[in-house]
N, C-alpha and C positions, 0 to 999 in steps of 0.2 A: 493679456500680458503673461509672460513666462512665470513670474513670481506668483501672480494670482492663480494661475493654473496649478502650480505646485502646491500652493496653500489649499486650494480646493481638493486636490488629491490627498493631501495629508488629512484634512478634515473628513473626507470620505472614508479613508482607512480607519480613522479613530471611531467614526460612526459604526462601521462594521464590527470593530472590536467591542464597542460598547454594547451593541446588539447581541454579539456572541456571549459576552459576559453576563448579560441579563438572562439569556436563555440558560446558561450554565448554572446560575444561581437558582432559577426556578426548578430546573431538573434536579439539582442537588437537594433542595428543600423537599421536593416530592419523593426523592429517593430515601432520605432519612425518615420521612413519614411512613413510607411503605416498609422499609427494612427494619427500622428500630421502633416503630409504633409510637413515635412522638408526635406532638401537635405540629401542624404546618408552620406555625410561628417559631417554634423551637427548632424545627428543621431548617428554617431560613437562617436563624441565628447560628446554628451549627455549621451551615454551609459557608457563611461569611467568615466565621472563625477559622475554618479550614483553608479557604482561599487566601485569606490575609496572613496565614501562618501564625496567628496569635497563640494558639494552643491552650486557651483557657478552658476548653471543654474536653472532658476525658475521651479516650478512644472508644469506639463502639465495641461491645463485647463479642459480637459474632463476626464471622468471616465476610459476609455480604456487606456489612457496614464498613468494615475496614477497607475492603476493595473500593467501595464508593468514595470513602474519604481519601484514599490514595489517588484515585482518578481525579477527584476534584482539586486536590493539591497540585497535581501535575498540570492539569489544564488551566486552572486559575492562575497559578504563578507564571506559566508560559504566556498566557494572554496579557497579564499585567506588565510583564517585562517587555513584550513586543510593543505594547502601547507606549511605555516609557522610552523605548529605543526609537520609536517613530517620532515622538516629540523632541527627543534629544537631537536626532538627525535634522529636524526642521530648524532648530536653533543653531546648531553647529555649522550647517552648510550655508548659513547666511541668507536663507530664504525669508526670514522675518524682516531683515533690513530691506530686501527687495520689495516685499509687500508694503512696508512703510513708505518706501520711495515712490511706489506707484500711487499710493494714496495721496502723497504730497503733489505728485504730478497731476492727478485728477482734480485736486482742489485748485491748482493753478489754472488748469484748462477751464474749469467751471467759472472762473472769474473773467475769462476772455469774452470779448464781443467784437464784432466787425473784424475778425481775424481770418486768415487764410489757412485752409487745411491742405497740406501737401501729401498726396498719396504716392508713396514711392520715394526712396532716398538713395537712388543710384546716382550716377554722374549728373543727370539732368536735374533730379530733385535737389541735390546738394547745391547746384548753381542757382536754382530758384531760391533756396533758403538763404544763400549768401546775398543775393540781390535784395530780397525782402528785408533781411537784417540790416543791410546797408541803408535801405530806405526808412528804417525805423518802423516797419509794419509788423504787427503781432502775427505769429504763425506757429504751427505745430506740424508734426510729421506722423503719418501712419505707415508702417511697413512691417511685413511679417518676417523679415530677415533679422535674426538676432545679432548678426555680425555688424549691422549698421547702428546698433544702439550706442556703441562707444563713440562713433563718429558724431552722432547727434548730441551726446553728452558733452563732447569736447567743445562744441560750439554753443552749448546752452539751449538747445531746442527741445521742447517737450516731445517725447517719443512714445507712441503707442504701438506695441509689438503685437499687432493683430492683422487680420485680413481687411484691407480698406474698403472692400465691396460689401461688407456686412452692415446691415441696418444699425444694429446695436453699437457697432464701433463708431460709425459716423455720428450717431446721437451722443455717444460719450465724448466725441471730439467737439461737440457743441455746434453741429451744423445748423441748428435752429437759430443760433446767434451769429453765425459766421458770415463773412462777406463774400467768400468764394471758395471753390474747391479746384485744386490743380491736380489733375490725374496724369502723373508722369511715370507710371510703372513701365517696365521694359516690354511687357506684353500688351499688344493692342486689344486683345480680348478682355483682359482684366480692366483696362481703361474704359472699355465699353460698358462693362458691368458697373464700374464705379460711377460713370455718368448716369446710367439708368437708375441706380439706387439713389444717388444724390438728387436727381431731378424728381424722383418719386417723393422723397422726404421734403424737398423744398422746391416749389415750382418757380420761385423768383430769385434763386441764388445764381451767381455767376459761376459757370463751369468752363474751365480751360483744360483741354486734353491734348496729350501728345499722341502722335500717330507715326509709327515707323514705316508703314506701307501706305501707298497712295490710295489703295482701295478701302482703307480703313477710315479715311477722312469722312466720307459720306455716312458711314455707319455710326461714327461718333456724333455727327451732327443730328442724325435721326434719334440717337440714344438720349439726346438732350444737351449736348455740349454747345456752348455759345461760340467758342472759338476753338479751332483745331490747329495745332502747331506741329509741323514736321521738321525736327532738327536736322535730319539728314538731307531733306529736300532744301531747306533754307541754307544750310552750309554749302550744299552743292551749288546752288544758284550763286552764292557769294563767291565761291572759289572760281567758278566759271567767269563771273563778271570781272574779277580781278585779273584773271588770266587774259581775257580779251581786252580789258581796259585798265592797265596798270596805273593810270593816272587817277583812278577813282579811289579816294581815301576811305570813306565809310558811307554806309547807306542805312536809312531808317525807313521802314514801311509804315505808311500812314493811310489806312483804309486802301483805296484804289490808287493812292499816290505814293511817291517815293521821294525822300530827301537825300541828296548826295552831296559830298564834297569832292569837287573835281579839280585836280591840279592842272594848271596851264603849262603844257610842255613847251620848251623853248622853240621847237621847230614845227609846231602844229599850226593849223589854218586859223585858229582863233586869235593868235598874237597880233596886236595892233588894232583889232576890231573893237567896236563899242558893244556895250551890253545889249543895246537895242538891236544890233546886227545879228547877235548869236542866240538870243533867248528863245525866239520862236514862241511856242505856246507854254513854255515853262516860266517859272517865276524865279528870278535871281534874288534870293533872300539876303545874301551878304557877299562881300568881296574882301578876301584877306590878301593884303599886299605882302611883298617879299620882306619888308621890314617888320612884319607882325601886326601892322595896323589893320583893324577890322572895320570896314565900312558896312553898316547895316542899311538895307534898302538903298543900294547905290543908285545914283542918277543914271537913266538910260544912256546918256551921252558919255558915260565914263569909259575910258579906254582900258582895255585889258592888256596887261603886260606879262612877259614870260616869268614864270615862277610864282605868279599869283594863284590863288585858289578861290573857286566859286562855290558857294553853297546854294544849290538849286532845288526847287520843289516843282514836281510835275508828274505827269503820267509816265509809265515806263517807256512809251514810244517817244515822248518829248525828251526825256533824259537820254535815251539812246542816241537821239540826234545830237545832243550836246556832247556826249562822249565821243562821237565820231569827229566832231569839230576840233576837240582838244586832244585827239589821239596823236601820239608822236608820229611824225611822217614816216619813219622807218617801219614802225609797227603797222601803220595803215597800209603800206605797200604790201606787206606780207599777208 
């Protein structure tokens, strides 16, 4: 996370300053011991008195001692002021609040179990988060883009600003307790790395991955993904289906089957026929009448009227046959 990285950088700078200050004190004590002939302990006390500008010890009588004291004063004061400036910058820039926020977020994540880890918070990741939130499912987001942090904060989703393919990051996200990992980064290669890493950490976790290209689907499956979703391919199929069969309201994929709601066009071949006449190898789950009445598992002898809607379940070929039956006559001719 950004605040944690900045905190580590500040602590590293302070560590370097502390080491430099210790070296300066040791060299100053040795310098006074050599130039003034005092004991090492007194040289150390004289050095500390000079660096802290207390001035309780008299100035050295000779030139070498005075030069040493002046150098110690300049270097010591400069080092101390640089350290104070570094600490002040850390507090003034708000990095401390960021560190505290990240610790609160991590404590929240540590309390999660059976949650979903969303890797990537672009358009697809945000839609996934919205649907999971609507379903009341616990989830969090891993994304390396700092611009997405505010989006996640606005909807109250815990956000880890790191690379989602890193082992340590997935462990911090609680992959050992998670129910599933959803890899929906814009890059297929990153999604492959995420699937590989997640599968290595947990061989029994559910992994759902996004694929932008068709050739990436097999690679994601080999990398360990249980299911691969191609938004562009899915939306393309849906748009083509609506263009060819405008009477199809909605469709849901169920394994090798599909469930569709098909509107009965006034001038189609299916008007006046019974459910037994048109269903073929598909299953008519429900029939919605024009007045809004919904008949579940309608009788096969039920007559279909214009303006009704059928909810059918079947293979793509079986539903394609139904779509042709209820295709408007004018559209069918074209």
